Every structure is written in structure tokens, then in C-alpha cells.
C-alpha positions in Angstrom: 15.5 24.1 3.9 13.0 23.7 6.8 14.7 24.2 10.0 12.5 21.7 12.5 14.1 22.2 15.6 17.3 23.7 17.6 17.9 22.2 21.0 20.5 21.1 23.4 21.7 17.6 23.6 22.4 17.7 27.4 25.8 15.9 26.6 27.3 18.2 29.3 24.7 18.3 31.8 26.4 17.6 35.5 29.6 19.1 34.3 29.5 22.1 36.9 28.7 19.5 39.8 31.6 17.6 38.8 33.9 20.9 38.5 32.6 21.8 42.3 33.4 18.4 43.3 36.9 18.1 42.1 37.6 21.5 43.5 36.4 20.4 47.0 38.4 17.0 46.5 41.5 19.2 45.4 41.1 21.2 49.0 40.6 18.2 50.9 43.5 16.3 49.5 45.9 19.3 48.6 46.8 17.4 45.2 46.9 18.8 42.0 45.2 15.8 40.3 41.5 16.9 41.1 42.1 20.5 40.4 43.4 19.7 36.9 40.1 18.0 36.6 37.9 21.0 37.9 39.6 23.4 35.4 38.9 21.2 32.4 35.3 20.7 33.5 35.0 24.6 34.0 36.5 24.9 30.3 34.6 22.4 28.8 31.2 23.4 30.3 31.6 27.4 29.5 32.4 26.4 25.9 29.6 24.3 25.7 27.5 27.0 27.2 28.6 29.9 24.6 28.7 27.5 21.8 25.5 28.2 19.0 24.1 25.5 16.7 25.7 25.5 13.6 24.6 26.6 10.2 26.0 24.7 7.5 25.3 25.1 3.9 24.4 21.4 2.6 23.4 20.1 -0.9 21.4 16.9 -0.9 21.1 14.9 -4.3 19.3 11.8 -4.7 19.6 9.3 -7.7 17.9 5.7 -8.5 18.8 3.2 -10.8 15.5 2.5 -12.0 12.7 5.3 -11.3 10.0 3.1 -12.9 10.9 -0.4 -11.6 8.6 -3.6 -12.3 6.8 -5.1 -9.6 9.0 -6.7 -7.1 12.0 -5.3 -8.8 14.7 -4.1 -6.5 16.1 -0.3 -7.1 19.1 1.1 -5.6 18.7 4.8 -4.2 21.9 6.8 -3.7 22.2 10.0 -1.4 24.9 12.2 -1.8 25.6 15.2 0.6 27.9 17.9 -0.3 29.3 20.8 2.3 29.2 24.1 0.1 29.8 26.2 3.4 33.0 28.0 4.4 33.5 25.7 7.5 33.4 21.9 8.4 30.7 20.1 9.5 32.2 17.9 12.3 28.9 16.0 13.1 26.5 15.5 10.5 23.6 12.7 10.7 21.2 12.2 7.6 18.1 10.4 7.3 16.5 9.8 3.8 12.6 10.3 3.2 11.8 6.4 2.4 8.3 6.1 0.7 6.3 4.7 3.4 5.0 1.8 1.4 8.2 0.5 0.4 10.6 -1.6 2.2 14.3 -1.4 2.7 15.9 -4.6 1.8 19.5 -3.7 2.2 21.6 -1.0 3.2 20.3 1.9 5.6 18.4 5.4 4.8 20.6 6.6 7.7 24.0 7.8 7.7 26.6 9.8 10.0 29.8 11.5 8.8 31.8 14.5 9.2 32.7 16.7 6.2 35.3 19.3 5.4 34.6 22.3 3.0 33.7 21.3 -0.4 33.9 17.5 0.7 30.8 15.0 -0.2 29.8 11.8 1.3 27.1 9.2 -0.2 25.4 6.1 1.2 23.0 3.7 -0.5 20.0 1.6 0.3 17.9 -0.7 -1.6 13.9 -0.8 -2.1 11.5 -3.5 -3.3 9.2 -2.4 -5.9 5.5 -2.2 -5.0 2.5 -1.3 -7.3 1.7 2.5 -7.2 3.2 6.0 -6.9 5.8 6.2 -4.1 6.9 9.7 -3.3 10.0 10.1 -1.5 9.9 12.3 1.9 12.2 15.1 2.6 15.6 14.4 3.8 16.2 15.1 7.5 20.0 16.5 8.5 20.8 17.2 11.9 24.3 18.9 12.7 26.0 19.4 15.8 28.7 21.9 16.9 32.4 20.9 17.9 31.3 20.3 21.5 28.1 18.2 20.7 26.0 20.3 23.2 23.8 22.0 20.4 22.2 20.7 17.3 20.0 21.9 14.5 17.6 19.2 12.7 16.2 20.6 9.2 14.3 19.1 6.4 15.9 19.7 2.9 14.3 18.4 -0.4 17.0 16.3 -2.4 17.4 17.2 -6.1 16.6 14.3 -8.4 13.7 12.0 -8.4 11.3 12.6 -5.9 9.1 9.6 -6.5 8.9 6.0 -7.8 6.0 5.2 -10.2 5.5 1.1 -10.2 3.1 0.0 -13.0 1.5 -3.3 -12.7 2.0 -5.8 -15.9 -1.6 -7.0 -15.4 -0.6 -10.4 -17.0 -1.4 -13.0 -14.8 -2.9 -16.5 -14.8 -5.0 -15.5 -11.5 -8.6 -15.2 -11.9 -10.8 -14.2 -8.9 -14.3 -16.1 -9.3 -17.2 -14.0 -9.8 -20.8 -14.5 -8.6 -23.2 -15.9 -11.2 -24.0 -13.0 -13.6 -25.8 -12.4 -17.0 -24.6 -9.1 -19.2 -25.3 -8.4 -22.7 -21.5 -9.2 -23.5 -20.3 -12.7 -24.8 -17.4 -14.0 -22.8 -16.5 -17.2 -20.7 -18.9 -17.0 -17.5 -21.5 -19.7 -17.3 -24.8 -18.1 -16.3 -28.0 -19.7 -15.2 -29.8 -19.3 -18.6 -30.3 -21.8 -21.2 -29.1 -21.1 -24.7 -26.0 -21.2 -26.7 -22.8 -22.5 -25.0 -20.6 -25.5 -24.2 -22.0 -26.8 -21.1 -24.9 -28.8 -20.6 -28.0 -26.9 -19.1 -31.2 -28.7 -19.6 -33.5 -30.3 -22.1 -37.0 -29.2 -23.3 -39.6 -30.1 -25.8 -38.9 -29.6 -29.4 -40.2 -26.2 -31.0 -40.6 -25.6 -34.6 -37.3 -23.7 -35.8 -34.8 -25.3 -33.2 -31.7 -26.0 -35.0 -31.1 -29.7 -35.8 -27.7 -29.8 -34.2 -29.4 -29.2 -30.8 -31.9 -31.8 -31.0 -31.3 -34.8 -28.5 -31.1 -37.4 -31.2 -30.3 -40.2 -28.3 -33.3 -39.6 -26.7 -35.2 -39.6 -30.1 -33.8 -43.0 -30.8 -34.7 -44.3 -27.2 -38.3 -42.7 -27.0 -39.3 -41.5 -30.3 -40.2 -38.0 -28.9 -38.3 -34.9 -30.0 -36.5 -32.5 -27.3 -34.0 -30.0 -27.9 -30.9 -29.4 -25.4 -29.8 -26.3 -24.2 -26.6 -25.4 -22.9 -25.4 -22.6 -20.4 -25.1 -19.2 -21.8 -21.5 -17.8 -21.7 -21.3 -14.0 -20.6 -18.7 -11.8 -20.1 -18.8 -10.4 -16.2 -18.9 -6.8 -15.3 -17.1 -5.9 -12.3 -15.7 -2.9 -10.6 -12.4 -3.6 -8.6 -13.0 -1.5 -5.5 -9.9 -0.5 -3.1 -10.4 1.0 0.3 -8.1 3.8 0.6 -9.2 5.3 4.1 -6.6 6.0 6.6 -7.5 3.1 8.8 -6.1 0.6 5.9 -2.8 2.1 6.4 -2.7 -0.1 9.5 -0.5 -3.0 9.6 1.9 -5.1 12.0 4.5 -5.5 9.2 2.9 -4.3 6.1 0.4 -1.8 4.8 -2.9 -3.4 4.2 -3.5 -0.7 1.5 -0.6 -1.4 -0.3 -1.1 -5.0 -0.5 -4.6 -4.2 -1.3 -3.6 -1.9 -4.5 -1.1 -4.7 -5.6 -3.8 -7.6 -5.3 -6.2 -5.5 -7.1 -4.0 -5.0 -10.0 -3.4 -8.5 -10.0 -6.9 -9.2 -9.9 -8.1 -6.9 -12.6 -5.3 -8.6 -14.9 -7.0 -12.0 -14.3 -10.4 -10.7 -15.2 -9.5 -8.8 -18.4 -7.8 -12.2 -19.5 -11.1 -14.0 -18.7 -12.8 -11.8 -21.1 -14.8 -9.9 -18.5 -15.3 -5.9 -18.4 -13.3 -4.5 -15.5 -13.5 -1.2 -13.9 -11.6 0.4 -10.9 -12.9 2.6 -8.2 -11.8 3.5 -4.7 -13.7 4.2 -1.4 -11.7 7.0 0.4 -10.7 10.6 0.4 -9.3 10.7 -3.3 -11.9 9.4 -5.9 -10.8 7.0 -8.3 -13.0 6.0 -11.0 -12.7 4.1 -14.4 -15.9 2.6 -16.0 -15.8 -1.0 -16.9 -14.5 -1.7 -20.1 -12.1 -4.3 -22.2 -9.5 -4.5 -24.5 -5.7 -3.5 -25.0 -6.4 0.4 -24.8 -8.4 -0.3 -21.6 -5.8 -2.4 -20.0 -3.2 0.1 -20.7 -5.4 2.7 -19.1 -5.6 0.4 -15.9 -2.1 -0.1 -15.6 -1.5 3.7 -15.7 -4.2 4.1 -13.3 -2.9 2.0 -10.6 0.7 3.3 -10.9 0.0 7.0 -11.0 -3.1 7.9 -9.6 -2.8 10.2 -6.4 -5.7 8.2 -4.9 -3.4 4.9 -4.7 -0.9 6.9 -2.6 -0.4 5.2 0.8 -0.5 7.7 3.7 -2.4 10.2 2.1 -4.0 12.8 4.2 -7.6 14.3 3.3 -11.0 15.1 4.8 -12.8 11.8 5.8 -15.4 13.2 7.7 -18.1 12.0 5.4 -17.3 8.7 4.0 -20.8 8.1 3.2 -20.5 10.4 0.5 -17.9 8.5 -1.4 -20.0 5.2 -1.0 -23.3 7.2 -2.5 -20.8 8.1 -5.4 -19.7 5.1 -6.1 -23.6 3.6 -6.2 -24.7 6.3 -8.5 -22.0 5.2 -10.9 -22.8 1.4 -10.8 -25.1 0.0 -13.7 -27.4 -2.8 -13.2 -25.8 -6.0 -12.6 -22.1 -4.9 -12.0 -20.4 -6.9 -9.7 -18.1 -5.4 -7.1 -14.4 -7.0 -5.9 -13.7 -5.0 -2.9 -10.2 -5.1 -1.3 -10.3 -3.8 2.3 -9.0 -5.1 5.5 -12.3 -4.6 7.3 -11.3 -2.6 10.2 -14.3 -0.7 11.1 -17.9 -1.3 10.5 -18.6 1.3 7.9 -17.3 -0.8 5.2 -19.3 -3.6 6.4 -22.4 -1.4 6.0 -21.3 -0.3 2.6 -20.7 -3.6 1.4 -24.3 -5.0 2.4 -26.0 -1.9 0.8 -24.3 -2.7 -2.5 -25.5 -6.2 -2.4 -29.0 -4.9 -1.2 -29.1 -2.8 -4.2 -28.4 -5.7 -6.7 -24.5 -5.5 -6.9 -23.2 -9.1 -5.9 -20.1 -8.3 -4.0 -16.7 -10.6 -3.2 -14.4 -9.5 -0.5 -10.9 -9.8 -0.3 -9.4 -8.8 3.0 -5.7 -8.5 3.8 -5.2 -9.3 7.4 -2.8 -6.4 9.1 -3.8 -7.5 12.5 -1.2 -8.7 15.1 -1.5 -10.8 18.4 1.5 -9.1 20.4 -0.6 -6.9 22.6 -4.1 -7.0 24.0 -5.3 -4.2 21.6 -4.0 -6.1 18.5 -5.9 -9.4 19.8 -9.0 -7.4 20.3 -8.7 -5.9 16.8 -8.0 -9.2 15.3 -11.5 -10.5 17.1 -13.7 -7.5 16.0 -12.5 -8.2 12.3 -13.2 -11.9 12.4 -16.5 -10.8 13.5 -16.9 -8.6 10.4 -16.1 -11.4 8.2 -18.5 -13.6 9.7 -21.4 -11.0 9.5 -20.6 -10.5 5.7 -20.7 -14.3 4.9 -24.0 -14.5 7.1 -25.3 -11.8 4.6 -24.5 -13.9 1.5 -21.0 -12.1 0.6 -18.1 -14.1 -0.5 -15.5 -13.0 1.6 -11.6 -14.1 1.5 -9.4 -13.8 4.6 -6.4 -13.0 3.2 -3.1 -13.6 5.7 0.5 -14.0 5.1 0.0 -16.5 1.9 0.8 -15.1 -1.6 -2.4 -13.8 -3.2 -2.5 -16.4 -5.8 -2.5 -19.1 -3.3 -5.3 -17.5 -1.1 -7.5 -17.4 -4.3 -6.9 -20.6 -5.6 -7.9 -22.2 -2.2 -11.2 -20.0 -1.9 -12.2 -21.0 -5.6 -11.7 -24.6 -4.3 -14.1 -24.1 -1.5 -16.7 -22.6 -3.5 -16.9 -25.1 -6.2 -17.2 -27.9 -3.6 
């Protein structure tokens, strides 16, 4: 147990003035009523003055219906507080430490009660699961003495589960369109190079040794000249999904931009794997995460575990971010030639824009998905929204594909962007 504060509640402020006023009134009116009020005020004020904050012995237990829920599944948290002390607790207030990235959809993590010796009280609330590892915070208890004049606030560690781990399924029909790219691996991404494939690319003069199946026989029949048909080569994309995990990404009017980014990054990684691409994961933030591009069932399982359990994806983490350019340089050294980047960032500062343009300049095509955490209520929020819009425009002028993701579902945003890019 960690005692946070001991303080007076100021409940009996003014009781001395009330007693003095009642005595004066009793003397002027020569009636017993005001005198009784004065006596009560003196007794109450004196009792409050000599009272001390209680020191109860409390035991806090936490249980959940599902410690590893699926994405979007609701899990019920039950908190039980037991008075193991020798005396009653007349005024007890409890606030459980809800994981910062999760939303309470039913019930309340706050509760007020009174407990006799050995008595317990329980309350419940419901959380909606999001991708990632979500640690519970300390449970805060506030106890007051019988007069309510003094209180003691403490932080306690509840027994039972201390975190929720939500693993993405990586089974999705959504695939973020990549830039044109050629890699040595066969796949479903068309390139600008002719060769084997299914989509027509061009015709050229016949060369000795060309297979008969690729001769343009219609042209032979029409002109008598031999010509060979080439198709667009189809190759697997090599892409690293990058999540901006710096503290600024926790900003949001109703939701954490980092939590949305992690969730969407997992969805995008699953879609790219389903398309036959080689997918890796990295972060730009205080806690580096790196998994080199790969494919196959084993790699899919590693991705799923990484998104769910790696500390680098914990929302609200605190670490030294004084040298963010080190994270940028570290990632660039790990990238191989031709690897694309799919960056998830709310674009709340100029550093990330500079980093993205640097990757693009070094031959790594970048596609940006930017969850919008800005609001429009205050002047500061509106200014932040304008600055973010300017950063999006800067990236697009630099040739970077950028998706502005608002309140709509991620899948809807990707489909709309794909249609724009193919027009």
C-alpha cells in the first residue's frame, strides 16, 4: 500500500463561526434554542478537530471473465474489497485503475460503501477489448473518519490479473494497396516489368527461343510478322508496418491515436500476408520493436503475438524521447533495398513528416495512414487540426500516399482510398 495523501475535507469549516453566532443570538433573545445549536456546533467542531485519518486494513481482489479476449469482445471486471481490520470503515471510496487504452462500456470503476469488520463489497464494470497488452493501474482507496473531517488516500495493488492481452486474428479481407514494387519473390503484386504473368504488358519483336504460347498469333495472321506478348510480372511486396508510438500519439478527443494505430496496423498486416506479401513490423518511439519481413504461418503467429504482448505497443508508456532521430536512423539501417513502409501516425509534429520524407528519398516508398485525433471545440484543437492538415498536404506534394482516417471504420477508409488511387 502506498499512502498518497492525508488531508482535511473542510466539511466542518465555519462551525466555529456558527457556534459564536448562536451564542450571541441566545444572549440577545434569551432563548434556549440558539444555545443548543451553539453546544452542538462546539461538540461537532471539537470532535472533528481531534479526529485523525483512519488506517484500515483493506484487501482488494480483481477478477475478469476473460484475460485474453478477442478483438472487440467485452470482458467484465469484478473488484472485491474486504475489511480485514478490527474496526468498521464508515466511509470508503474506491477507484479501480482502468487500462488507459480501453473504454468502459457498462458499469463504473468507481464505488462507495461502508464495511463492518470482515465484510466485503463488490462492483463490476465492462471493458471493450482492443489490440495490445493493457496493464491495470493501481486501485485507489479513500477512507474518511466518522466525522468526515479527515481522509486518507492510498494506492493498492489488487490481487488477480494485472493486465489484458488482446491478440489480433490477422484474418481480414482488407489489404492496403502498396506502391509499384519488384522483389525477387513471387506474389500477387503487379510490376512495371514484362515477363511471366496474367495481365497484358506489351508486345515486342519475336526472339529465337520465345515460347510458342506467348506468340501473338492474331498479329501473325493479320500481318505475317512474328511478335511476342509479355505480361506484367507479379511479385510479392516487401513491406514494414511502422507504428508511431511516441507520447504525442496518445492525444485524442475521444480515443487514443496510438491504440487506433496499433489495431489498424494489425489488420493491415493480416491483409498484406493474405495477399502473399512479406510483412514486417517496427515502431518509431521510445521502446523499439522490430520484426523483419517474412511470410508463412509461423511468421503470422509471431506477428500476432508481437502486437498483443510487446511492451513497445503499450499505450501511455513513458521513456526518454529526447533523441527521436536515433529511432529513425535505427529503422533505416534495418531496411533492405526496395522495402516499402506502411506508417501509422496521427502526424502531430514535424519530426514524423521529416522522417517519412527521408525514407522516401532513400528509396523506400511510403504509404501513410493517419488517424485523426484532433477536435474542433477549442481554439487550440482547431489550430492543431489545421497544422495536421498542412502536414498531410506536405507529404502528398512529396509523392507520399497519405490516408486521412477520421471516425469511419478503417476498412471503409482503405476501400475509399484504393478507389481514388486507381482512378
